[in-house]
C-alpha positions in Angstrom: 0.1 0.3 0.0 1.1 3.4 -1.1 4.1 3.2 -3.4 5.3 5.1 -6.5 5.9 2.1 -9.0 4.6 3.4 -12.4 7.5 4.5 -14.3 8.1 8.2 -15.1 5.1 10.1 -14.1 6.5 11.1 -10.5 9.1 11.1 -8.2 9.1 7.1 -8.0 10.4 5.0 -10.3 11.7 6.4 -13.7 11.8 2.9 -15.9 10.1 -0.5 -16.5 13.2 -2.4 -15.3 13.2 -0.2 -11.7 9.8 -1.0 -11.3 10.3 -4.6 -11.8 13.4 -4.6 -9.7 11.5 -3.3 -6.6 8.4 -5.7 -7.2 10.8 -8.5 -7.0 12.1 -7.5 -3.7 8.5 -6.9 -2.6 7.7 -10.7 -3.4 10.7 -11.6 -1.8 9.5 -9.5 1.2 5.8 -11.3 1.3 4.1 -9.0 0.0 1.0 -10.6 -2.1 -0.5 -7.3 -3.6 0.6 -4.0 -4.3 -1.6 -0.5 -4.7 0.5 1.8 -6.2 -0.6 5.6 -5.7 1.4 8.2 -8.1 1.1 11.7 -6.9 -1.4 14.1 -8.0 -0.1 17.6 -6.9 -1.5 20.8 -9.2 2.0 22.2 -9.3 4.2 19.3 -9.9 4.3 16.2 -12.5 1.0 17.2 -14.2 -0.9 14.4 -13.3 -4.7 14.1 -13.2 -6.9 10.9 -12.6 -7.3 10.6 -16.6 -3.5 10.7 -17.3 -3.1 8.3 -14.6 -5.0 5.9 -15.4 -3.9 5.8 -18.9 -0.1 5.4 -17.6 -1.5 2.3 -15.6 -3.4 0.7 -18.8 0.0 1.1 -20.6 2.2 -0.3 -17.9 0.0 -3.3 -16.6 0.3 -5.3 -19.8 4.1 -4.6 -19.8 4.2 -5.8 -16.0 1.7 -9.0 -17.2 4.1 -9.5 -20.3 7.0 -9.6 -18.1 5.3 -12.7 -16.3 3.9 -11.1 -13.2 0.5 -12.3 -11.7 0.3 -10.1 -8.6 -2.8 -8.2 -8.2 -1.3 -4.7 -8.9 -3.6 -1.7 -8.9 -3.5 1.8 -9.1 -5.0 4.8 -7.4 -3.2 8.2 -6.4 -1.7 10.1 -3.9 -3.4 13.6 -3.5 -1.9 16.7 -2.2 -4.4 18.7 -0.6 -4.1 22.2 -2.8 -6.8 24.2 -4.1 -6.9 22.2 -7.1 -8.0 19.2 -5.6 -10.3 21.0 -3.0 -12.1 22.4 -5.8 -12.4 18.9 -7.7 -13.6 17.5 -4.5 -16.1 20.4 -4.1 -17.2 20.1 -7.7 -17.9 16.2 -7.1 -15.6 15.5 -10.2 -13.6 12.2 -10.8 -11.3 10.8 -8.2 -8.8 7.7 -8.2 -9.7 5.7 -5.3 -8.9 1.9 -4.1 -11.0 -0.7 -2.2 -14.3 0.7 -1.1 -13.8 4.1 -2.1 -10.8 4.8 -0.1 -9.0 8.0 -0.8 -5.7 8.5 -0.1 -4.3 12.3 0.3 -1.7 14.2 2.2 -0.9 17.8 3.4 1.8 20.4 3.2 4.4 19.6 5.9 4.5 22.3 8.4 0.7 23.7 9.1 -2.4 22.7 8.9 -4.7 23.4 5.8 -7.4 25.9 6.8 -9.7 23.7 4.5 -8.8 20.6 6.0 -12.0 20.1 7.8 -14.6 21.2 5.2 -12.4 19.3 2.8 -12.8 15.8 4.8 -16.6 16.9 5.4 -17.0 17.1 1.8 -15.3 13.6 1.1 -17.4 11.8 3.6 -20.5 13.2 2.8 -20.1 11.8 -0.9 -19.4 8.5 0.4 -15.6 8.4 0.1 -13.2 7.1 3.1 -10.5 9.2 3.2 -7.0 7.9 4.2 -4.3 10.4 5.7 -1.2 9.6 4.4 1.9 9.3 6.9 0.2 11.6 9.8 3.4 11.5 11.7 5.6 13.3 9.2 3.3 16.8 9.6 4.8 19.3 11.9 1.4 20.2 13.3 0.0 16.8 14.1 -0.4 16.3 17.7 -2.4 12.9 19.3 -5.1 15.2 20.0 -5.6 16.3 16.2 -5.3 12.7 15.0 -7.8 11.6 17.3 -10.0 14.5 16.1 -9.5 13.2 12.6 -10.4 9.7 13.2 -13.6 11.0 14.8 -14.2 12.5 11.4 -14.0 9.7 9.6 -10.4 9.8 8.5 -8.3 6.7 8.5 -4.6 6.8 9.2 -1.5 5.3 7.2 1.8 5.2 8.8 4.8 4.8 6.9 6.9 1.7 7.6 10.0 4.1 7.1 9.0 6.2 10.1 9.8 3.3 12.4 13.1 3.4 11.7 13.5 7.0 12.3 13.8 7.3 8.5 12.4 10.9 8.5 13.7 12.1 11.8 13.1 11.0 15.6 10.0 13.0 16.4 8.1 11.2 13.3 9.5 7.8 14.6 7.9 8.5 18.0 4.7 9.9 16.9 4.5 6.7 14.8 5.1 4.5 17.8 2.7 6.3 19.7 -0.2 6.0 17.1 0.7 2.2 17.0 0.4 1.9 20.8 -3.1 3.6 20.7 -4.4 1.2 18.0 -4.9 4.5 15.9 -3.0 3.2 12.7 -5.5 1.7 9.9 -3.1 1.4 7.3 0.4 0.4 6.8 2.2 1.7 3.8 5.6 1.5 2.2 6.0 4.9 0.2 8.3 2.9 -1.5 10.0 5.2 -4.5 13.3 3.4 -5.0 15.7 0.4 -4.3 17.0 2.5 -1.6 13.5 2.1 0.2 13.2 -1.8 -0.3 16.6 -2.3 1.5 15.1 -0.5 4.6 11.7 -2.2 4.4 13.7 -5.3 5.4 15.3 -3.9 8.1 11.7 -2.6 9.4 10.4 -6.1 9.5 12.7 -6.7 12.6 11.3 -3.4 14.2 9.3 -4.1 17.6 6.7 -1.5 16.8 6.4 -3.3 13.1 5.0 -6.3 14.7 2.8 -4.7 17.4 1.4 -2.7 14.2 0.6 -6.1 12.1 -1.5 -7.0 15.5 -3.9 -4.4 14.6 -6.9 -4.8 12.2 -5.3 -3.2 9.2 -7.0 -2.4 6.3 -4.1 -3.9 4.4 -4.9 -7.3 5.2 -8.6 -7.0 3.5 -8.1 -4.7 0.4 
């Protein structure tokens, strides 16, 4: 869950071969299904729901021709900016997965002023919002995380946070979220082979094992 494995569409893999190499490693680690989520950010990459659907439709036959049979789906990691805010308010097409699950992220520093209205619009339209890597936001606290959960937002922690990859404060918050049982999804956020090497180390983490005991959405997607 949460990866960037469609070649050339964002800051993830650049070539088919790079994507294949990562998928090989994920299979070795025991993963049985991939939901890849390229970025949709209005100021970067130029991706839209339509363009990513086309890129996915082009890549999937290449993946199958190479002999990969594992389920491989594509959604998106939406960045909460004015463009996506307007898209949601206008009830335009969104890339989702599972039971209308919608993955989104915010800026790293300050809580968006429109966050709560954005969440309300999503949930009232029947979407199930998932906040990507809440532990990485400087504005995030346990109180804010609890409030978001009460508003119907699921929380997705990045596995690499459990190694301190993004910094000690992010690791500590991720651990606290796991301790409270507030983690609904674990994500690799895998962009490259360097991330794969770290994912192997994560599996030895005490908090990784604790997280696996939670009723994670990963088990049912």
